[in-house]
Structures are given as structure tokens and as C-alpha cells.
C-alpha positions in Angstrom: 88.2 170.3 66.1 85.4 168.0 65.2 82.4 169.1 63.1 79.4 168.7 65.1 76.9 170.1 62.6 76.6 172.1 59.4 73.5 174.2 59.6 71.8 176.0 56.7 69.1 178.3 58.2 65.7 177.3 57.0 65.0 181.1 55.8 67.6 180.5 53.0 66.5 179.5 49.8 69.9 178.6 48.5 73.5 179.0 48.9 74.0 179.3 45.2 73.3 182.9 44.9 75.7 184.2 42.1 78.4 186.5 43.6 76.9 186.4 46.9 78.3 188.8 49.4 79.4 186.7 52.3 80.2 187.9 55.7 82.5 185.4 57.3 82.8 185.3 61.0 84.6 183.1 63.8 83.2 182.9 67.3 84.4 181.1 70.4 81.7 179.9 72.8 81.9 178.2 76.3 80.2 175.1 77.4 80.2 175.5 81.2 78.5 172.8 83.3 78.0 172.6 87.1 76.1 169.4 87.8 72.8 169.4 86.0 73.1 173.1 85.3 74.8 175.0 82.5 75.8 178.7 82.4 74.0 180.4 79.6 72.9 183.9 78.6 69.3 184.7 78.7 68.4 187.6 76.3 65.1 189.3 77.1 64.7 190.8 73.5 64.8 187.3 71.7 63.4 185.4 74.8 66.1 182.7 74.4 69.1 181.0 76.1 72.5 181.0 74.2 76.0 179.9 75.1 78.3 182.6 76.3 81.0 183.7 73.9 81.0 185.6 70.6 83.1 187.0 67.7 86.7 186.7 67.7 88.6 189.8 66.5 90.7 189.8 63.4 94.1 188.4 64.4 92.8 187.3 67.9 93.4 183.6 68.9 90.3 181.7 69.6 91.4 181.1 73.3 92.0 184.7 73.8 88.5 185.6 72.4 87.0 183.0 74.5 88.4 184.2 77.6 87.6 187.8 76.8 84.0 187.0 75.8 83.3 184.9 78.9 84.7 187.5 81.4 82.7 190.2 79.6 79.4 188.6 79.2 79.0 186.6 82.3 81.6 188.0 84.8 83.2 184.6 84.9 86.3 184.2 87.2 89.0 181.5 87.2 88.2 180.5 83.5 89.7 177.1 82.7 89.5 175.6 79.2 89.2 171.8 79.7 89.1 170.7 76.0 87.9 171.7 72.5 84.3 170.5 72.2 83.5 170.9 68.6 82.6 173.3 65.8 79.2 174.3 64.1 79.2 175.7 60.6 76.3 177.9 59.9 74.9 179.7 56.8 72.2 182.3 57.7 70.7 185.4 56.2 72.6 188.6 57.1 71.0 191.7 58.5 73.4 194.2 57.1 72.5 195.4 53.6 76.0 195.0 52.3 75.8 191.3 52.8 73.6 188.6 51.5 74.8 185.8 53.8 76.7 185.1 56.9 79.0 182.1 57.2 80.0 181.4 60.9 82.1 179.0 62.4 81.3 178.6 66.1 84.2 177.0 68.0 82.9 175.4 71.3 85.0 174.8 74.3 84.2 172.8 77.5 85.3 175.1 80.3 84.9 175.5 84.0 84.6 178.7 85.9 83.9 179.6 89.5 80.2 179.1 90.3 79.9 182.8 91.7 80.1 185.2 88.9 81.6 188.8 89.0 80.4 191.9 87.3 79.6 191.8 83.6 81.0 194.2 81.1 78.4 194.2 78.3 78.3 196.3 75.3 75.5 198.8 74.8 73.5 196.5 72.4 73.9 193.6 74.8 72.6 195.7 77.7 69.7 197.0 75.7 68.8 193.5 74.6 68.4 192.5 78.3 71.3 190.0 78.2 72.0 188.3 81.6 74.0 185.2 82.6 72.0 182.5 84.3 72.9 179.0 85.6 70.0 177.0 84.5 69.0 173.3 84.2 70.0 172.2 80.7 66.7 170.5 80.2 64.9 173.8 81.2 66.9 175.7 78.6 66.2 173.3 76.0 62.4 173.3 76.5 62.3 176.9 76.5 64.1 177.4 73.5 62.0 174.8 71.6 58.8 176.5 72.9 60.0 179.8 71.4 60.7 178.1 68.0 57.4 176.2 68.0 55.6 179.4 68.7 57.6 181.2 65.9 57.7 184.2 68.4 58.1 187.5 66.5 61.2 188.4 68.6 62.9 185.2 67.9 66.5 185.5 66.7 68.5 183.8 63.9 70.9 182.1 66.4 68.2 180.1 68.4 68.5 177.1 66.0 72.2 176.7 66.4 72.0 177.3 70.2 69.1 174.7 70.7 70.8 172.2 68.7 74.1 172.5 70.7 72.2 172.4 74.0 70.7 169.1 72.6 74.1 167.8 71.7 75.5 168.7 75.1 72.5 167.1 76.9 73.0 163.9 74.9 76.9 163.7 75.1 78.7 165.8 77.5 75.9 165.6 80.4 75.9 161.8 79.9 79.5 161.6 80.2 79.6 163.8 83.2 77.0 161.6 85.0 78.9 158.4 84.0 82.3 159.7 85.0 
């Protein structure tokens, strides 16, 4: 899968920490378009929009993890993976004291789902964070996330940088292809 971007979070001074304790994680995320709108997750706690998807369990195939996460987080039905879209490598601080850094590979897939979503099966922390799936114009989601980053809102999560850059990439490339095709 093509590398879209390698992100080193601005809060990191260096990746050269001696004997850094690194948590490695793989995630599968869906890029789901319907006209000018994209299916995203709005999270009230962080006041941001993000791609549906998440961590892939040890030994779980990326495609299986993607299907599971999309169904759980959005209630998506009739999930169809159209094509691999790309991967983002990300280094960022880790919130657990046993780790210094997180190194995440987020594998993005262009997908289609039925417009009408079913019931979500959110985990407790996702419910507590106020996570809800929304079809939203992509330009609106980008502008919202950019505004949160510009204001440096205290609630801002670490993933907003990755999510916003991917939204911008999709708007430049995939949305343009969809309109031209």
C-alpha cells in the first residue's frame, strides 16, 4: 500500500530517545464517500471529526478489523471495500506510563456502505467520549478540524493532525477523481 504521509507529532522532541519504550499499533480506517459527503465520526470530547475504524487485534487481518470497526462505530451495512487507499505512519506521545512513544500504521481503504446506518455498538469509552457517526460535507469537516487546531482547544486529541491531513488528501485526490469520473 502506498505511503501517503509520515507524521511526527509536534509534541515530540525527538525519536532518538535511548531505549524508548514504543507501543506499536496497526489500525484500519474507512474512506467512505457519498457525493460531496464523507462518513466520519464526530467525538464531542475532542470536538473533532475522524475516519471510522481503529485498532486491529493481534492476529486479525486488516480487512476483518476494518469490517468489524466500521460496523461497530457507524452501524454501517453492506460494507464493500473498493480499494486500498494508502497508509499513514505516525509517531506520537503515548498516554500510558509504560510507553514513551506510539508508532502507528493507519491503513486507509476506500469503501462503500449503505447510506442508511444501523445501530452502533460503541465501546464504553467511545460512548463516554460522545462519538457519533455523521455524513458531513468534507470541506466542513476540514474547516472544523482546522479551527480546533488553530484555537489549540484544551480538549484537542492527538489524532486530529492525522485525521485532518487525511481529510485534505482525500479532498484533493479522491473527491477530485469522483467528480471527474
